[in-house]
C-alpha positions in Angstrom: 50.9 -18.2 -73.2 49.7 -15.3 -71.0 48.3 -13.6 -74.0 46.3 -16.7 -74.9 44.9 -17.0 -71.4 43.9 -13.3 -71.4 42.1 -13.8 -74.7 40.3 -16.9 -73.6 39.2 -15.1 -70.3 37.9 -12.1 -72.2 36.0 -14.4 -74.6 34.4 -16.2 -71.7 33.4 -12.9 -70.0 31.7 -11.5 -73.1 30.0 -14.9 -73.7 28.6 -14.7 -70.2 27.2 -11.3 -70.8 25.6 -12.4 -74.0 23.8 -15.3 -72.3 22.9 -13.2 -69.2 20.7 -10.7 -71.2 18.0 -13.3 -72.1 17.8 -14.1 -68.3 16.8 -10.5 -67.7 14.0 -10.8 -70.3 12.7 -14.0 -68.7 12.4 -12.3 -65.4 10.6 -9.3 -66.9 8.1 -11.5 -68.6 6.3 -12.6 -65.4 5.9 -9.0 -64.4 4.2 -8.2 -67.7 1.9 -11.2 -67.3 1.1 -10.2 -63.7 0.0 -6.7 -65.0 -2.2 -8.2 -67.7 -3.9 -10.6 -65.2 -4.5 -7.9 -62.6 -6.1 -5.5 -65.1 -9.5 -7.3 -65.3 -9.9 -7.4 -61.6 -9.1 -3.7 -61.4 -12.0 -3.1 -63.9 -14.5 -5.0 -61.7 -13.9 -2.7 -58.8 -16.8 -0.2 -58.7 -16.6 3.0 -56.6 -18.6 2.9 -53.4 -20.9 5.7 -54.6 -21.8 3.8 -57.8 -22.4 0.6 -55.9 -24.8 2.4 -53.5 -26.8 3.9 -56.4 -27.0 0.5 -58.2 -28.2 -1.1 -55.0 -30.8 1.6 -54.5 -32.2 1.1 -58.1 -32.3 -2.7 -57.6 -34.2 -2.5 -54.3 -36.5 0.4 -55.2 -38.4 -1.3 -58.0 -41.7 -3.2 -57.9 -43.3 -5.9 -60.0 -46.7 -4.2 -60.0 -48.7 -1.3 -58.5 -50.0 -3.6 -55.7 -46.5 -4.4 -54.5 -45.7 -0.7 -54.5 -48.8 0.3 -52.6 -48.2 -2.5 -50.0 -44.9 -0.8 -49.1 -45.7 2.8 -49.8 -48.9 3.3 -47.8 -49.5 7.1 -48.3 -50.1 9.1 -51.4 -50.5 12.9 -51.9 -51.7 14.5 -55.1 -53.7 17.0 -57.1 -56.8 16.7 -59.3 -58.7 19.0 -61.6 -62.3 19.4 -62.8 -63.6 16.4 -60.8 -65.5 15.6 -57.7 -63.6 18.3 -55.8 -64.4 21.0 -58.3 -62.0 23.1 -60.4 -58.9 22.0 -58.3 -58.4 19.6 -55.5 -55.7 18.3 -53.1 -55.7 14.6 -52.4 -54.6 12.3 -49.6 -54.7 8.6 -50.2 -54.2 6.0 -47.4 -53.5 2.5 -48.6 -55.0 0.1 -46.0 -54.2 -2.9 -48.2 -52.6 -3.3 -51.6 -55.9 -2.9 -53.4 -58.0 -0.8 -51.0 -57.6 2.8 -50.0 -59.3 5.7 -48.2 -59.3 9.0 -50.1 -59.6 12.4 -48.5 -59.7 15.6 -50.5 -60.1 19.4 -50.3 -60.6 21.8 -53.1 -63.1 24.1 -54.9 -63.2 26.8 -57.5 -64.1 30.5 -57.9 -66.7 31.3 -55.2 -66.9 27.9 -53.5 -65.0 25.2 -51.5 -65.3 21.5 -51.4 -64.6 18.4 -49.3 -64.5 14.8 -50.3 -64.3 11.4 -48.7 -64.2 8.1 -50.6 -63.2 4.4 -50.7 -61.1 3.2 -53.6 -60.7 -0.4 -54.9 -58.2 -1.5 -57.6 -59.4 -4.2 -59.9 -56.1 -5.6 -61.2 -53.4 -5.0 -63.7 -49.7 -4.2 -63.3 -48.5 -0.6 -63.8 -51.9 0.3 -65.5 -54.7 -0.4 -63.0 -58.5 0.2 -63.4 -60.3 1.1 -60.2 -63.7 1.9 -58.7 -64.5 4.4 -56.0 -67.5 5.3 -54.0 -67.7 8.4 -51.8 -69.3 11.6 -50.6 -68.5 15.2 -51.5 -69.8 18.5 -50.3 -69.6 21.8 -52.1 -70.4 25.1 -50.4 -70.0 28.8 -51.1 -67.0 30.6 -49.8 -67.3 33.9 -48.0 -67.9 36.9 -50.2 -68.8 34.8 -53.3 -70.9 36.6 -55.9 -72.9 35.6 -58.9 -72.3 32.0 -59.9 -74.1 31.9 -63.2 -70.9 30.9 -64.9 -69.3 28.6 -62.3 -66.4 26.2 -63.1 -67.1 23.4 -63.8 -70.1 24.5 -65.7 -72.4 21.6 -64.4 -72.4 23.4 -61.0 -74.5 26.3 -62.4 -76.2 24.4 -65.2 -77.3 21.3 -63.2 -77.1 21.8 -59.5 -77.8 25.4 -58.5 -81.1 27.1 -58.5 -81.5 30.5 -60.0 -81.7 32.1 -56.6 -78.5 30.2 -55.4 -76.7 31.4 -58.6 -77.7 35.0 -58.1 -76.9 35.1 -54.3 -73.8 32.9 -54.5 -75.1 31.0 -51.4 -75.4 27.2 -51.5 -74.5 24.0 -49.8 -74.8 20.8 -51.9 -74.1 17.2 -50.9 -73.2 14.6 -53.5 -72.7 10.9 -53.8 -69.7 10.2 -56.1 -69.6 6.8 -57.7 -66.4 6.8 -59.8 -64.6 4.6 -62.3 -61.0 5.4 -63.3 -57.7 4.2 -64.8 -54.4 4.8 -63.0 -50.8 4.5 -64.3 -48.0 4.0 -61.6 -44.3 4.3 -62.3 -42.7 1.2 -60.7 -39.0 1.9 -61.1 -36.5 4.5 -62.2 -36.2 8.2 -61.4 -40.0 8.7 -61.2 -40.7 5.7 -59.0 -43.9 6.2 -57.0 -45.4 8.8 -59.3 -48.8 8.0 -60.8 -51.4 9.7 -63.0 -55.1 9.0 -63.3 -58.1 9.7 -65.4 -61.6 9.1 -63.8 -65.2 9.8 -64.4 -67.5 10.5 -61.4 -71.3 10.5 -61.6 -72.0 13.5 -59.4 -75.4 12.7 -57.7 -76.9 15.6 -55.8 -78.7 14.3 -52.7 -79.6 17.7 -51.0 -82.4 20.0 -52.2 -83.6 17.7 -54.9 -82.1 14.8 -56.9 -79.8 15.7 -59.9 -77.0 13.9 -61.7 -74.2 14.9 -64.0 -70.9 13.2 -65.0 -67.5 14.9 -64.3 -64.2 13.8 -65.9 -61.1 14.5 -63.9 -57.3 14.3 -64.4 -54.8 14.1 -61.6 -51.6 12.8 -60.2 -50.4 11.1 -57.0 -47.0 10.5 -55.4 -46.7 7.4 -53.1 -44.1 7.4 -50.4 
């Protein structure tokens, strides 16, 4: 009798162990599900540095050049072979989104220059045509020699007399009506940079009237 009771008890014990093992699996299953649900949320967490850079890119972009110029009111740049001579440094002050005052200093071998102008943008988005009217003065620098082959060539071929070229002494005032085309970067790493191509009709108003066109390339950064 005792043997039978021991056998029955042992059978019940092993049966309990057999049924208990699935219970462990049931408890493990929710933990697996919890991990799979949490994973997508973990992927959505962006490091602080990345969130800052994304926010900067989103805020520092503009619909057109006018929106950029309304916020970034000052531009600095360089030009070549235009109304400031062989090379020039530019300062642009945006009084409104489409109107600006330009100041410039430059020159070339044997001379210096100064320019002042008013710029008006006609329309467009990143590519904007514009008109400009201004005044420019070119004068010899100290110790300048023969200017028979000045740069740009119109200085010696159109505007200087033979005596001025030989002596290297001159002072010329110009009116500078200008038409141009400007491209402005509105987003991305080069936001605020722009390049332009313009043609100025250099009109000599001192020592006799003379005219000659000058084409210029340049770039400006707005900040």
